gemmi code that builds the backbone of each chain (N, CA, C; Angstrom):
import gemmi

chains = {
    "A": [
        ("MET", (0.853, -1.197, 0.000), (0.000, 0.000, 0.000), (0.886, 1.242, 0.000)),
        ("LYS", (0.525, 2.172, -0.894), (1.352, 3.358, -1.013), (1.237, 4.185, 0.263)),
        ("ASN", (2.363, 4.694, 0.683), (2.392, 5.547, 1.866), (1.878, 6.928, 1.473)),
        ("GLU", (0.777, 7.347, 2.093), (0.185, 8.630, 1.714), (1.082, 9.795, 2.110)),
        ("PHE", (2.032, 9.536, 2.960), (2.932, 10.602, 3.386), (4.332, 10.448, 2.794)),
        ("GLU", (4.398, 9.713, 1.707), (5.708, 9.449, 1.111), (6.396, 10.758, 0.705)),
        ("LYS", (5.629, 11.644, 0.063), (6.220, 12.916, -0.381), (6.591, 13.791, 0.818)),
        ("LEU", (5.730, 13.761, 1.819), (6.014, 14.547, 3.020), (7.277, 14.037, 3.702)),
        ("ASP", (7.382, 12.705, 3.823), (8.568, 12.122, 4.475), (9.827, 12.494, 3.698)),
        ("GLN", (9.720, 12.429, 2.396), (10.861, 12.778, 1.545), (11.221, 14.255, 1.738)),
        ("PHE", (10.185, 15.096, 1.748), (10.395, 16.541, 1.915), (11.077, 16.825, 3.243)),
        ("MET", (10.633, 16.143, 4.295), (11.214, 16.359, 5.619), (12.655, 15.864, 5.667)),
        ("ARG", (12.924, 14.745, 5.015), (14.297, 14.222, 4.997), (15.226, 15.215, 4.321)),
        ("GLU", (14.733, 15.829, 3.245), (15.592, 16.719, 2.458), (15.685, 18.125, 3.042)),
        ("ASN", (14.623, 18.558, 3.727), (14.569, 19.966, 4.104), (14.457, 20.203, 5.594)),
        ("ARG", (14.571, 19.167, 6.356), (14.494, 19.317, 7.793), (15.675, 20.155, 8.267)),
        ("PRO", (15.407, 21.343, 8.781), (16.532, 22.151, 9.249), (17.014, 21.639, 10.580)),
        ("ALA", (18.277, 21.836, 10.837), (18.848, 21.299, 12.067), (18.371, 22.091, 13.271)),
        ("ILE", (17.941, 21.368, 14.293), (17.681, 22.006, 15.575), (18.859, 21.608, 16.440)),
        ("SER", (19.894, 22.391, 16.364), (21.112, 21.921, 17.023), (21.497, 22.852, 18.154)),
        ("ARG", (22.154, 22.302, 19.113), (22.638, 23.139, 20.197), (23.936, 23.764, 19.763)),
        ("ILE", (24.325, 24.789, 20.449), (25.588, 25.442, 20.130), (26.692, 24.453, 20.448)),
        ("PRO", (27.541, 24.124, 19.501), (28.592, 23.150, 19.791), (29.585, 23.720, 20.786)),
        ("LEU", (30.019, 22.897, 21.719), (30.891, 23.398, 22.766), (32.221, 23.871, 22.222)),
        ("ASN", (32.643, 23.301, 21.092), (33.942, 23.707, 20.570), (33.858, 24.963, 19.715)),
        ("LYS", (32.649, 25.528, 19.663), (32.522, 26.753, 18.865), (33.027, 27.955, 19.663)),
        ("TYR", (32.800, 27.903, 20.970), (33.249, 29.007, 21.816), (34.156, 28.449, 22.901)),
        ("PRO", (35.159, 29.250, 23.268), (35.968, 28.795, 24.405), (35.102, 28.672, 25.638)),
        ("LEU", (35.391, 27.692, 26.464), (34.569, 27.441, 27.636), (34.480, 28.679, 28.517)),
        ("ILE", (35.565, 29.441, 28.549), (35.602, 30.591, 29.445), (34.584, 31.643, 29.013)),
        ("GLN", (34.169, 31.601, 27.759), (33.186, 32.564, 27.298), (31.768, 32.026, 27.445)),
        ("GLN", (31.664, 30.832, 28.020), (30.335, 30.230, 28.174), (30.035, 30.001, 29.651)),
        ("PRO", (29.870, 31.063, 30.411), (29.611, 30.860, 31.834), (28.353, 30.039, 32.075)),
        ("LYS", (27.416, 30.134, 31.167), (26.192, 29.354, 31.353), (26.502, 27.862, 31.338)),
        ("TRP", (27.353, 27.430, 30.444), (27.695, 26.011, 30.376), (28.447, 25.576, 31.626)),
        ("VAL", (29.326, 26.474, 32.099), (30.041, 26.149, 33.333), (29.040, 26.034, 34.475)),
        ("GLY", (28.068, 26.984, 34.475), (27.039, 26.947, 35.515), (26.226, 25.656, 35.445)),
        ("VAL", (25.887, 25.257, 34.227), (25.125, 24.017, 34.048), (25.912, 22.835, 34.588)),
        ("ALA", (27.201, 22.790, 34.221), (28.039, 21.670, 34.653), (28.187, 21.663, 36.163)),
        ("VAL", (28.396, 22.838, 36.744), (28.558, 22.922, 38.196), (27.265, 22.528, 38.900)),
        ("ALA", (26.150, 23.049, 38.389), (24.853, 22.735, 39.022), (24.584, 21.243, 38.954)),
        ("PHE", (24.853, 20.682, 37.785), (24.610, 19.255, 37.635), (25.554, 18.458, 38.512)),
        ("GLY", (26.818, 18.907, 38.535), (27.792, 18.211, 39.360), (27.428, 18.268, 40.835)),
        ("LEU", (27.029, 19.452, 41.279), (26.649, 19.613, 42.691), (25.434, 18.753, 43.023)),
        ("SER", (24.460, 18.766, 42.110), (23.274, 17.943, 42.345), (23.657, 16.478, 42.431)),
        ("ALA", (24.568, 16.083, 41.549), (25.011, 14.688, 41.528), (25.734, 14.345, 42.821)),
        ("ILE", (26.569, 15.277, 43.277), (27.324, 15.039, 44.507), (26.381, 14.923, 45.689)),
        ("ILE", (25.417, 15.840, 45.762), (24.469, 15.830, 46.884), (23.645, 14.544, 46.861)),
        ("ALA", (23.152, 14.207, 45.682), (22.327, 13.009, 45.563), (23.150, 11.762, 45.889)),
        ("THR", (24.386, 11.758, 45.440), (25.261, 10.613, 45.714), (25.504, 10.486, 47.209)),
        ("GLY", (25.687, 11.623, 47.863), (25.906, 11.597, 49.302), (24.729, 11.007, 50.047)),
        ("VAL", (23.548, 11.366, 49.612), (22.335, 10.840, 50.259), (22.238, 9.333, 50.062)),
        ("ILE", (22.495, 8.911, 48.840), (22.407, 7.473, 48.553), (23.485, 6.710, 49.320)),
        ("ARG", (24.686, 7.282, 49.351), (25.801, 6.587, 49.997), (25.631, 6.534, 51.514)),
        ("HIS", (24.970, 7.508, 52.059), (24.757, 7.513, 53.508), (24.097, 6.215, 53.952)),
        ("HIS", (23.157, 5.780, 53.185), (22.443, 4.552, 53.557), (23.307, 3.319, 53.359)),
        ("ARG", (24.171, 3.391, 52.331), (25.061, 2.246, 52.073), (26.152, 2.155, 53.108)),
        ("ILE", (26.635, 3.292, 53.547), (27.813, 3.349, 54.431), (27.495, 2.656, 55.761)),
        ("GLU", (26.271, 2.758, 56.222), (25.910, 2.129, 57.500), (26.109, 0.618, 57.434)),
        ("ALA", (25.826, 0.059, 56.316), (25.997, -1.389, 56.167), (27.452, -1.762, 55.946)),
        ("GLU", (28.177, -0.888, 55.290), (29.557, -1.220, 54.906), (30.587, -0.823, 55.956)),
        ("SER", (30.219, -0.040, 56.935), (31.211, 0.578, 57.836), (32.002, -0.452, 58.623)),
        ("ALA", (31.367, -1.514, 59.074), (32.078, -2.504, 59.886), (33.175, -3.176, 59.073)),
        ("VAL", (32.859, -3.547, 57.867), (33.837, -4.202, 56.990), (34.962, -3.227, 56.660)),
        ("LEU", (34.612, -1.986, 56.375), (35.594, -0.977, 55.977), (36.561, -0.675, 57.114)),
        ("LEU", (36.043, -0.612, 58.326), (36.879, -0.275, 59.469), (37.953, -1.343, 59.658)),
        ("SER", (37.552, -2.574, 59.569), (38.544, -3.638, 59.758), (39.557, -3.620, 58.623)),
        ("GLU", (39.136, -3.243, 57.454), (40.054, -3.170, 56.306), (41.073, -2.059, 56.531)),
        ("ILE", (40.619, -0.921, 56.977), (41.525, 0.218, 57.185), (42.520, -0.090, 58.294)),
        ("LEU", (42.060, -0.719, 59.348), (42.945, -1.034, 60.463), (44.050, -2.004, 60.042)),
        ("SER", (43.802, -2.768, 58.992), (44.808, -3.721, 58.547), (45.840, -3.092, 57.629)),
        ("TRP", (45.597, -1.839, 57.176), (46.563, -1.198, 56.284), (47.803, -0.778, 57.043)),
        ("ASP", (48.954, -0.925, 56.377), (50.198, -0.453, 56.958), (50.609, 0.770, 56.151)),
        ("VAL", (50.092, 1.928, 56.489), (50.354, 3.119, 55.688), (50.889, 4.227, 56.567)),
        ("THR", (51.628, 5.114, 55.937), (52.062, 6.326, 56.614), (51.177, 7.474, 56.154)),
        ("ALA", (51.395, 8.613, 56.820), (50.600, 9.782, 56.446), (50.811, 10.140, 54.991)),
        ("ASP", (52.012, 9.947, 54.487), (52.292, 10.294, 53.087), (51.555, 9.385, 52.116)),
        ("ASP", (51.247, 8.192, 52.587), (50.615, 7.243, 51.678), (49.123, 7.483, 51.520)),
        ("LEU", (48.602, 8.249, 52.498), (47.143, 8.415, 52.489), (46.706, 9.132, 51.223)),
        ("SER", (45.773, 8.553, 50.555), (45.266, 9.156, 49.322), (43.950, 9.842, 49.603)),
        ("GLY", (43.506, 10.600, 48.670), (42.212, 11.268, 48.808), (41.101, 10.254, 49.001)),
        ("GLU", (41.250, 9.095, 48.409), (40.194, 8.072, 48.517), (40.054, 7.606, 49.956)),
        ("ILE", (41.224, 7.379, 50.622), (41.179, 6.914, 51.999), (40.598, 8.020, 52.883)),
        ("ASP", (41.025, 9.262, 52.615), (40.476, 10.386, 53.387), (38.962, 10.410, 53.276)),
        ("THR", (38.508, 10.168, 52.059), (37.057, 10.188, 51.828), (36.383, 9.081, 52.621)),
        ("GLU", (36.973, 7.907, 52.591), (36.372, 6.774, 53.305), (36.327, 7.054, 54.803)),
        ("LEU", (37.443, 7.615, 55.352), (37.478, 7.931, 56.768), (36.440, 8.991, 57.108)),
        ("ALA", (36.340, 9.986, 56.223), (35.358, 11.050, 56.452), (33.951, 10.461, 56.471)),
        ("LEU", (33.719, 9.514, 55.624), (32.389, 8.902, 55.560), (32.109, 8.088, 56.807)),
        ("LEU", (33.146, 7.445, 57.348), (32.969, 6.674, 58.573), (32.545, 7.604, 59.704)),
        ("GLU", (33.226, 8.762, 59.756), (32.884, 9.720, 60.800), (31.467, 10.219, 60.589)),
        ("TYR", (31.118, 10.421, 59.349), (29.756, 10.875, 59.010), (28.751, 9.802, 59.377)),
    ],
    "B": [
        ("MET", (37.622, 11.478, 46.455), (37.136, 10.981, 45.166), (35.713, 10.478, 45.338)),
        ("ILE", (34.834, 10.912, 44.455), (33.465, 10.445, 44.518), (33.351, 9.242, 43.597)),
        ("ARG", (32.850, 8.145, 44.119), (32.666, 6.974, 43.271), (31.172, 6.783, 43.058)),
        ("PHE", (30.800, 6.629, 41.801), (29.399, 6.458, 41.487), (29.046, 4.990, 41.454)),
        ("GLY", (27.802, 4.677, 41.894), (27.319, 3.323, 41.739), (26.902, 3.112, 40.305)),
        ("LYS", (26.391, 1.921, 40.045), (26.027, 1.548, 38.675), (24.954, 2.491, 38.132)),
        ("SER", (23.945, 2.793, 38.946), (22.839, 3.603, 38.450), (23.295, 5.024, 38.166)),
        ("GLU", (24.167, 5.553, 38.991), (24.654, 6.902, 38.757), (25.480, 6.953, 37.479)),
        ("LYS", (26.288, 5.921, 37.273), (27.102, 5.876, 36.047), (26.205, 5.790, 34.822)),
        ("GLU", (25.165, 4.983, 34.923), (24.239, 4.872, 33.788), (23.610, 6.226, 33.495)),
        ("PHE", (23.293, 6.954, 34.557), (22.679, 8.263, 34.359), (23.671, 9.212, 33.718)),
        ("GLN", (24.904, 9.169, 34.169), (25.942, 10.003, 33.548), (26.065, 9.700, 32.063)),
        ("ASN", (26.098, 8.402, 31.754), (26.206, 8.003, 30.344), (24.983, 8.477, 29.552)),
        ("ALA", (23.824, 8.370, 30.190), (22.599, 8.801, 29.517), (22.632, 10.302, 29.265)),
        ("TYR", (23.148, 11.063, 30.234), (23.270, 12.510, 30.038), (24.168, 12.802, 28.848)),
        ("HIS", (25.274, 12.085, 28.799), (26.214, 12.279, 27.700), (25.585, 11.907, 26.366)),
        ("ASP", (24.818, 10.805, 26.375), (24.251, 10.303, 25.124), (23.036, 11.087, 24.646)),
        ("PHE", (22.209, 11.534, 25.574), (20.902, 12.055, 25.177), (20.682, 13.546, 25.409)),
        ("SER", (21.580, 14.214, 26.092), (21.318, 15.626, 26.384), (21.190, 16.436, 25.098)),
        ("GLY", (21.982, 16.093, 24.087), (21.910, 16.811, 22.828), (20.570, 16.634, 22.144)),
        ("SER", (20.124, 15.402, 22.056), (18.858, 15.159, 21.352), (17.672, 15.660, 22.159)),
        ("ILE", (17.763, 15.586, 23.462), (16.679, 16.129, 24.294), (16.633, 17.646, 24.157)),
        ("HIS", (17.791, 18.253, 24.102), (17.839, 19.696, 23.876), (17.174, 20.050, 22.547)),
        ("ARG", (17.472, 19.272, 21.504), (16.856, 19.525, 20.201), (15.348, 19.384, 20.278)),
        ("THR", (14.906, 18.357, 20.963), (13.469, 18.128, 21.079), (12.800, 19.299, 21.796)),
        ("LEU", (13.390, 19.737, 22.877), (12.811, 20.850, 23.645), (12.868, 22.142, 22.834)),
        ("LYS", (13.943, 22.310, 22.098), (14.021, 23.519, 21.278), (12.929, 23.491, 20.210)),
        ("GLY", (12.676, 22.314, 19.680), (11.597, 22.194, 18.711), (10.249, 22.494, 19.340)),
        ("MET", (10.100, 22.185, 20.615), (8.832, 22.430, 21.295), (8.633, 23.903, 21.602)),
        ("VAL", (9.689, 24.531, 22.145), (9.506, 25.903, 22.638), (9.997, 26.955, 21.648)),
        ("GLY", (10.812, 26.530, 20.697), (11.238, 27.445, 19.641), (12.269, 28.459, 20.037)),
        ("ASN", (12.978, 28.198, 21.107), (13.967, 29.177, 21.561), (15.165, 28.462, 22.156)),
        ("GLU", (16.364, 28.831, 21.699), (17.594, 28.151, 22.120), (17.844, 28.290, 23.616)),
        ("ALA", (17.743, 29.513, 24.115), (18.087, 29.764, 25.526), (17.127, 29.030, 26.462)),
        ("ILE", (15.853, 29.075, 26.125), (14.859, 28.409, 26.965), (15.044, 26.899, 26.900)),
        ("ALA", (15.357, 26.403, 25.716), (15.580, 24.959, 25.569), (16.766, 24.512, 26.419)),
        ("GLU", (17.798, 25.322, 26.490), (18.950, 24.991, 27.340), (18.531, 24.873, 28.797)),
        ("GLU", (17.769, 25.853, 29.248), (17.324, 25.839, 30.646), (16.421, 24.645, 30.919)),
        ("LEU", (15.534, 24.373, 29.980), (14.606, 23.258, 30.180), (15.340, 21.924, 30.151)),
        ("THR", (16.375, 21.824, 29.334), (17.175, 20.593, 29.290), (17.820, 20.351, 30.649)),
        ("GLN", (18.390, 21.427, 31.187), (19.004, 21.330, 32.516), (17.962, 20.917, 33.544)),
        ("GLU", (16.796, 21.572, 33.479), (15.726, 21.272, 34.433), (15.281, 19.818, 34.313)),
        ("ALA", (15.172, 19.353, 33.093), (14.728, 17.971, 32.860), (15.704, 16.971, 33.477)),
        ("PHE", (16.987, 17.202, 33.287), (17.957, 16.240, 33.818), (18.054, 16.313, 35.337)),
        ("ILE", (17.890, 17.507, 35.888), (17.914, 17.598, 37.343), (16.686, 16.897, 37.929)),
        ("LYS", (15.535, 17.074, 37.287), (14.321, 16.385, 37.741), (14.493, 14.874, 37.622)),
        ("ALA", (15.062, 14.466, 36.516), (15.260, 13.036, 36.299), (16.216, 12.467, 37.352)),
        ("TRP", (17.270, 13.230, 37.649), (18.247, 12.778, 38.652), (17.575, 12.605, 40.001)),
        ("ARG", (16.769, 13.594, 40.366), (16.076, 13.523, 41.653), (15.080, 12.368, 41.673)),
        ("GLY", (14.493, 12.066, 40.521), (13.494, 11.002, 40.450), (14.088, 9.627, 40.214)),
        ("LEU", (15.413, 9.558, 40.146), (16.075, 8.283, 39.837), (15.717, 7.168, 40.816)),
        ("PRO", (15.685, 7.448, 42.130), (15.322, 6.355, 43.050), (13.920, 5.802, 42.776)),
        ("GLN", (12.975, 6.686, 42.452), (11.617, 6.224, 42.164), (11.569, 5.475, 40.839)),
        ("PHE", (12.347, 5.918, 39.875), (12.384, 5.262, 38.568), (12.881, 3.838, 38.709)),
        ("GLY", (13.988, 3.686, 39.434), (14.470, 2.345, 39.750), (14.860, 1.507, 38.543)),
        ("PHE", (15.049, 2.146, 37.382), (15.464, 1.423, 36.175), (14.493, 0.271, 35.850)),
        ("ARG", (13.196, 0.576, 36.047), (12.198, -0.452, 35.740), (11.887, -0.497, 34.244)),
        ("SER", (12.243, 0.559, 33.531), (12.049, 0.551, 32.068), (13.273, 1.206, 31.433)),
        ("SER", (13.165, 1.510, 30.153), (14.300, 2.091, 29.441), (14.608, 3.490, 29.976)),
        ("LEU", (15.870, 3.727, 30.307), (16.273, 5.040, 30.811), (16.048, 6.113, 29.749)),
        ("LYS", (16.293, 5.761, 28.510), (16.127, 6.724, 27.415), (14.679, 7.211, 27.335)),
        ("THR", (13.736, 6.272, 27.300), (12.341, 6.689, 27.152), (11.878, 7.438, 28.398)),
        ("TRP", (12.361, 7.041, 29.559), (11.974, 7.744, 30.779), (12.485, 9.185, 30.766)),
        ("LEU", (13.733, 9.371, 30.314), (14.284, 10.719, 30.218), (13.446, 11.583, 29.279)),
        ("TYR", (13.032, 10.996, 28.169), (12.203, 11.750, 27.233), (10.840, 12.081, 27.838)),
        ("GLN", (10.303, 11.167, 28.617), (9.033, 11.450, 29.294), (9.190, 12.668, 30.198)),
        ("VAL", (10.252, 12.664, 30.966), (10.501, 13.785, 31.877), (10.681, 15.073, 31.074)),
        ("ALA", (11.476, 14.991, 30.011), (11.761, 16.185, 29.204), (10.497, 16.724, 28.543)),
        ("LEU", (9.677, 15.837, 28.005), (8.447, 16.298, 27.360), (7.516, 16.944, 28.377)),
        ("ASN", (7.457, 16.378, 29.565), (6.619, 16.978, 30.609), (7.133, 18.353, 30.998)),
        ("VAL", (8.446, 18.483, 31.088), (9.046, 19.789, 31.402), (8.691, 20.799, 30.306)),
        ("GLY", (8.795, 20.361, 29.069), (8.482, 21.239, 27.945), (7.014, 21.643, 27.943)),
        ("ARG", (6.152, 20.665, 28.184), (4.715, 20.952, 28.194), (4.367, 21.892, 29.345)),
        ("ASP", (4.943, 21.648, 30.502), (4.668, 22.504, 31.660), (5.067, 23.943, 31.356)),
        ("TRP", (6.202, 24.104, 30.739), (6.663, 25.459, 30.414), (5.700, 26.126, 29.446)),
        ("LEU", (5.284, 25.390, 28.430), (4.379, 25.964, 27.424), (3.030, 26.300, 28.057)),
        ("ARG", (2.565, 25.440, 28.963), (1.276, 25.707, 29.629), (1.386, 26.959, 30.474)),
        ("THR", (2.508, 27.123, 31.137), (2.707, 28.266, 32.033), (2.813, 29.557, 31.251)),
        ("HIS", (3.498, 29.490, 30.142), (3.777, 30.735, 29.440), (2.737, 31.055, 28.398)),
        ("ARG", (2.120, 29.983, 27.838), (1.040, 30.193, 26.875), (1.409, 31.239, 25.833)),
        ("THR", (2.639, 31.168, 25.408), (3.072, 32.139, 24.406), (3.578, 31.388, 23.200)),
        ("ARG", (3.073, 31.709, 22.076), (3.646, 31.142, 20.861), (4.485, 32.210, 20.213)),
        ("PHE", (5.679, 31.864, 19.931), (6.544, 32.877, 19.336), (7.529, 32.188, 18.424)),
        ("PHE", (8.038, 32.950, 17.564), (9.101, 32.434, 16.703), (10.404, 32.883, 17.317)),
        ("SER", (11.269, 31.945, 17.516), (12.495, 32.290, 18.224), (13.340, 33.249, 17.403)),
        ("ASP", (14.186, 33.979, 18.133), (15.150, 34.842, 17.461), (16.010, 34.020, 16.529)),
        ("ASP", (16.363, 32.815, 17.013), (17.212, 31.950, 16.198), (16.568, 31.687, 14.851)),
        ("PHE", (15.275, 31.344, 14.893), (14.619, 30.963, 13.652), (14.510, 32.156, 12.723)),
        ("GLU", (14.202, 33.299, 13.304), (14.034, 34.452, 12.428), (15.352, 34.861, 11.808)),
        ("LYS", (16.390, 34.906, 12.643), (17.700, 35.282, 12.098), (18.176, 34.217, 11.139)),
        ("ALA", (17.979, 32.977, 11.545), (18.462, 31.883, 10.711), (17.729, 31.879, 9.382)),
        ("GLY", (16.442, 32.225, 9.432), (15.676, 32.250, 8.197), (16.245, 33.252, 7.219)),
        ("GLU", (16.736, 34.341, 7.758), (17.294, 35.340, 6.856), (18.661, 34.934, 6.346)),
        ("GLU", (19.387, 34.243, 7.186), (20.798, 34.030, 6.840), (21.070, 32.691, 6.189)),
        ("ARG", (20.527, 31.608, 6.757), (21.028, 30.348, 6.250), (19.985, 29.273, 6.002)),
        ("PHE", (18.721, 29.557, 6.215), (17.709, 28.553, 5.940), (17.170, 28.751, 4.539)),
        ("THR", (16.919, 27.617, 3.877), (16.257, 27.708, 2.573), (14.775, 27.999, 2.820)),
        ("PRO", (14.067, 28.395, 1.787), (12.620, 28.624, 1.959), (11.897, 27.363, 2.454)),
        ("GLU", (12.360, 26.201, 1.964), (11.716, 24.959, 2.391), (11.963, 24.704, 3.875)),
        ("GLN", (13.206, 24.928, 4.304), (13.533, 24.695, 5.715), (12.773, 25.645, 6.624)),
        ("ARG", (12.691, 26.884, 6.190), (11.971, 27.867, 6.993), (10.497, 27.488, 7.090)),
        ("ALA", (9.962, 26.979, 5.967), (8.558, 26.553, 5.964), (8.340, 25.416, 6.955)),
        ("VAL", (9.294, 24.496, 7.022), (9.184, 23.386, 7.973), (9.202, 23.923, 9.402)),
        ("GLN", (10.151, 24.829, 9.669), (10.246, 25.404, 11.023), (8.957, 26.119, 11.405)),
        ("GLU", (8.486, 26.950, 10.509), (7.269, 27.721, 10.806), (6.072, 26.800, 11.000)),
        ("SER", (5.987, 25.799, 10.131), (4.852, 24.873, 10.229), (4.864, 24.140, 11.561)),
        ("LEU", (6.034, 23.709, 11.979), (6.121, 22.993, 13.258), (5.706, 23.897, 14.410)),
        ("LEU", (6.143, 25.144, 14.367), (5.816, 26.064, 15.457), (4.343, 26.463, 15.463)),
        ("GLU", (3.684, 26.310, 14.322), (2.265, 26.647, 14.262), (1.399, 25.550, 14.859)),
        ("LEU", (1.969, 24.365, 14.994), (1.199, 23.241, 15.519), (1.188, 23.253, 17.037)),
        ("ASP", (0.199, 22.563, 17.632), (0.172, 22.464, 19.094), (1.359, 21.638, 19.572)),
        ("GLU", (1.693, 21.815, 20.849), (2.943, 21.220, 21.348), (2.954, 19.694, 21.313)),
        ("ASP", (1.797, 19.063, 21.507), (1.779, 17.604, 21.486), (2.080, 17.084, 20.077)),
        ("THR", (1.464, 17.722, 19.105), (1.697, 17.331, 17.714), (3.149, 17.593, 17.336)),
        ("ARG", (3.627, 18.742, 17.745), (5.002, 19.121, 17.423), (5.992, 18.140, 18.045)),
        ("SER", (5.750, 17.792, 19.299), (6.646, 16.853, 20.001), (6.718, 15.526, 19.251)),
        ("LEU", (5.553, 15.057, 18.836), (5.503, 13.773, 18.138), (6.294, 13.824, 16.835)),
        ("LEU", (6.125, 14.899, 16.101), (6.821, 15.022, 14.809), (8.323, 15.162, 15.018)),
        ("ILE", (8.714, 15.836, 16.076), (10.148, 15.976, 16.354), (10.747, 14.623, 16.736)),
        ("LEU", (10.039, 13.888, 17.572), (10.534, 12.560, 17.931), (10.654, 11.684, 16.689)),
        ("HIS", (9.682, 11.830, 15.774), (9.666, 10.976, 14.582), (10.712, 11.408, 13.564)),
        ("TYR", (10.679, 12.686, 13.182), (11.530, 13.142, 12.076), (12.938, 13.531, 12.505)),
        ("TYR", (13.073, 14.045, 13.717), (14.380, 14.536, 14.137), (15.165, 13.520, 14.956)),
        ("GLU", (14.480, 12.820, 15.820), (15.188, 11.908, 16.716), (15.076, 10.453, 16.288)),
        ("GLY", (14.315, 10.209, 15.210), (14.257, 8.860, 14.667), (13.650, 7.825, 15.586)),
        ("PHE", (12.736, 8.257, 16.440), (12.095, 7.313, 17.350), (11.201, 6.348, 16.572)),
        ("LYS", (11.302, 5.084, 16.942), (10.398, 4.088, 16.359), (9.024, 4.246, 17.027)),
        ("LEU", (8.015, 3.646, 16.398), (6.655, 3.738, 16.954), (6.607, 3.184, 18.382)),
        ("GLU", (7.321, 2.070, 18.578), (7.295, 1.434, 19.901), (7.900, 2.366, 20.962)),
        ("GLU", (8.957, 3.059, 20.577), (9.611, 3.968, 21.524), (8.708, 5.149, 21.843)),
        ("MET", (8.050, 5.677, 20.798), (7.155, 6.809, 21.035), (5.997, 6.396, 21.927)),
        ("ALA", (5.492, 5.184, 21.689), (4.387, 4.692, 22.509), (4.824, 4.606, 23.965)),
        ("GLU", (6.072, 4.169, 24.170), (6.571, 4.038, 25.535), (6.784, 5.406, 26.173)),
        ("VAL", (7.354, 6.346, 25.410), (7.598, 7.688, 25.952), (6.290, 8.366, 26.338)),
        ("LEU", (5.313, 8.243, 25.448), (4.048, 8.949, 25.678), (3.041, 8.116, 26.444)),
        ("LYS", (3.433, 6.879, 26.748), (2.595, 5.993, 27.562), (1.217, 5.780, 26.947)),
        ("VAL", (1.211, 5.463, 25.661), (-0.051, 5.153, 24.984), (0.132, 3.864, 24.196)),
        ("PRO", (-0.972, 3.197, 23.859), (-0.860, 1.957, 23.066), (-0.348, 2.244, 21.654)),
        ("MET", (0.129, 1.207, 21.007), (0.663, 1.331, 19.650), (-0.377, 1.878, 18.674)),
        ("GLY", (-1.598, 1.377, 18.809), (-2.651, 1.833, 17.904), (-2.860, 3.332, 18.027)),
        ("THR", (-2.802, 3.815, 19.252), (-3.000, 5.245, 19.506), (-1.863, 6.054, 18.911)),
        ("ILE", (-0.644, 5.565, 19.058), (0.497, 6.336, 18.551), (0.477, 6.375, 17.032)),
        ("LYS", (0.045, 5.285, 16.406), (-0.059, 5.275, 14.940), (-1.084, 6.306, 14.497)),
        ("SER", (-2.192, 6.321, 15.200), (-3.264, 7.258, 14.858), (-2.805, 8.699, 15.070)),
        ("ARG", (-2.123, 8.944, 16.168), (-1.653, 10.308, 16.466), (-0.609, 10.764, 15.459)),
        ("LEU", (0.263, 9.847, 15.084), (1.311, 10.215, 14.129), (0.693, 10.519, 12.765)),
        ("HIS", (-0.303, 9.724, 12.415), (-1.012, 9.956, 11.157), (-1.643, 11.352, 11.178)),
        ("SER", (-2.285, 11.666, 12.278), (-2.934, 12.976, 12.426), (-1.898, 14.095, 12.399)),
        ("ALA", (-0.778, 13.871, 13.068), (0.276, 14.889, 13.124), (0.845, 15.161, 11.732)),
        ("LYS", (1.085, 14.102, 10.990), (1.615, 14.269, 9.632), (0.596, 14.978, 8.747)),
        ("SER", (-0.675, 14.659, 8.946), (-1.719, 15.322, 8.151), (-1.704, 16.828, 8.412)),
        ("LYS", (-1.571, 17.193, 9.672), (-1.566, 18.619, 10.022), (-0.342, 19.310, 9.440)),
        ("LEU", (0.794, 18.649, 9.532), (2.031, 19.226, 8.994), (1.928, 19.387, 7.479)),
        ("LYS", (1.388, 18.368, 6.840), (1.217, 18.397, 5.389), (0.317, 19.559, 4.995)),
        ("GLU", (-0.757, 19.727, 5.753), (-1.706, 20.811, 5.458), (-1.012, 22.165, 5.560)),
        ("ARG", (-0.197, 22.338, 6.610), (0.518, 23.612, 6.805), (1.457, 23.892, 5.634)),
        ("LEU", (2.162, 22.847, 5.226), (3.125, 23.034, 4.135), (2.414, 23.279, 2.809)),
        ("LEU", (1.284, 22.620, 2.604), (0.531, 22.849, 1.377), (0.052, 24.307, 1.334)),
        ("LEU", (-0.391, 24.821, 2.480), (-0.845, 26.204, 2.547), (0.266, 27.177, 2.220)),
        ("LYS", (1.478, 26.752, 2.528), (2.629, 27.607, 2.242), (3.127, 27.433, 0.809)),
        ("GLY", (2.427, 26.562, 0.089), (2.748, 26.427, -1.331), (3.713, 25.316, -1.686)),
        ("PHE", (3.925, 24.403, -0.753), (4.854, 23.315, -1.040), (4.085, 22.040, -1.353)),
        ("ASP", (4.467, 21.391, -2.421), (3.767, 20.198, -2.878), (4.300, 18.980, -2.127)),
        ("VAL", (3.594, 18.659, -1.057), (3.993, 17.485, -0.284), (2.853, 16.479, -0.261)),
    ],
}
model = gemmi.Model(1)
for chain_id, residues in chains.items():
    chain = gemmi.Chain(chain_id)
    for i, (resn, *xyz) in enumerate(residues, 1):
        res = gemmi.Residue()
        res.name, res.seqid = resn, gemmi.SeqId(i, " ")
        for name, pos in zip(("N", "CA", "C"), xyz):
            atom = gemmi.Atom()
            atom.name, atom.element = name, gemmi.Element(name[0])
            atom.pos, atom.b_iso = gemmi.Position(*pos), 0.0
            res.add_atom(atom)
        chain.add_residue(res)
    model.add_chain(chain)
structure = gemmi.Structure()
structure.add_model(model)
structure.setup_entities()
């Protein structure tokens, strides 16, 4: 059966104008404070949401984590940001 | 260091994969670049907050589009303003062909539900099944709506003198 919209579909394929966002590489990031704001807002939201979700997980994991940390033989210089984060979460 | 769980990583990937097309869809709905940017941001923040309730019970892509379309519709309901964006007007003068401008104008003349459907179909390449899932309607309904949407678009273009 012939498609009654065959010509329309063809017309749209050929003449559909692009609805495109401004490409990020068109402007230097420093000139796009809005994009930085978007990224920061999204990042902050993600961090906050992650913290809420992790709070519930940390209660279950804390006993195992504590024994793991106590078994480490590390100096202050060896401490990484990851360990600091884990310790901070234990305190939290 | 913040470590993301599986669901957070999936959401990050989805943002990377779909933010562009969702932005296009919203821009097609509201007709303005700046507003579409804000609505895209709003849609993803809403989706992020709703992630625990979503629970990955269905496709993340279609759920994101559901959220985005609702954000777009809410904005249009609130503002109740139909306008041609600065982008479209300037672009029409500078770099759009008469046919392209006719398509843009015709889409903006249609109601937002019809416009959304046509954008999902023609711009984002959504299959019927995906559209049915996004809009939460049966397949028969989506076929009927798409048929109606194409008829309206065709009518607009015919009025503008294009043989479609």
